[in-house]
N, C-alpha and C positions, 0 to 999 in steps of 0.2 A: 782171732786176725781182725775183724770186720774192725776197730781202732782205727787200724792204717789207712785207710778205704777212702781213697780221694789224693791217698800219694804217692808216687814214685815209687816208694818204699812194696807198698801193700802189690802192685801190679809186677815188679819185679822179683818178691818173693811168691807171689799165689803162680805167677806164670799165666796171670790173665789177659786181656785185652788191655790195654792202655790209655783208652779213650772212656771206655765207661763200665773197667774194673768189673763184667757181667761172666764173660763168658772168659774159655780157659783159650789160649791162642793154638795148642798141642793136642793133635787126635787123642794121643795118652798119655794121661796126666802125670804116670809115672816114668819118669829119666831113665831106667834099667832096667824098658823093656828096650835091648839094645838097638836091634833092626827097626827100631821106632821112636831113637831119641830125635833125630832132627823131621820128623814130620809133621808138621804146622797146618791147619786151614786156611784157605787163601784169605778169606776176607772173616768178620766179626759175625756169628749168626743175632749178634745183639744188636750193632752197630752199624755195621756194614763196614766198618774199617780195612781197609787194605793191611794186610801186614807187610807185604813184600813192597815197598814202595820204588821199589826198580829193579831191575835184573841185577844179580848177584849184590843183593844188599846187606844180605849178613855175612860177606867176609868181613866186613868193619868188626864185627865181633870176635873175630880173632885176634885183633890188639887187645879186648877185654880182655878175652880167655887168657890173655897171656898176663895179664896183669890181677886177674882171680886167681891163677892157677899160682903165682909168687906168692897172692897172701896165703893160700893153703898151705905151700910149704913153708913157708916160715912162720906158721901156726904150727905143723908138726914139727920143726927144727925144736923151737921153742921150749915146747911138751915134751919130747923124745929129751934132748939134750937140756935141759935144768931142770923139770920137774921130776922127771923119772931117772936122771942120771946116766945117761948112755953115754957113747963114746962116738967118735964123729962117723965112724963105719956107720953104727948102731943108729945114729941120727940119719943118716944117706939113706938105708935102708926103709927108713919111717917114712921119709918123705915119702920114694918112690913109691909104695904101697899106699900114701895118701892121698898122690895123685890120680894111682888107675881106679882105686876103687872112689875116687869121688868125681872122675873125670865124666863119666856124661849129665851130673849136678853142674858140674863146671862149665860144662855146653850150655844145659839151659840159661842158669845165671847168667853168661854172659850175651844170650842170644835175647833176656829179657832189659838186661841196663842197656843192650844195643839198638832196641826199640824206643826204649823209651826217653832215651836221649832226643829224639825225630819228634815223637808223640805226644798231646799231653790230654791228662782229664780234664774231662765235659760234663760235669756234672749231669746235664740234659742230655746225652748224648743216648740213643735208645731207640726203638721201635717208637714211630708216629703214631 
């Protein structure tokens, strides 16, 4: 995935600092450690970027989470209904299962997308 380095997509998919793309923003990289899914570092250890720009900064990620959840639900519906030939009730349960299974990933992706709205990559960022 290094070919994407320098793009917002790299930071969003890897959960790395949006400014330097060197360090993970999260204390545990695995989002399925459910008791640690929200644990983030205060600052990037490489470039010093502060992740919480203001108090309650990541509340805005809830709006992004809604959109990402809808995207996952639509994908689950299309796969279950059209490709696997399930009925509406089957598709409903597949959507519910998909959202439950992928919720930690959706939370992290939403935070990554939200912070990338406000912070931009600087190739020269890092330790001086």
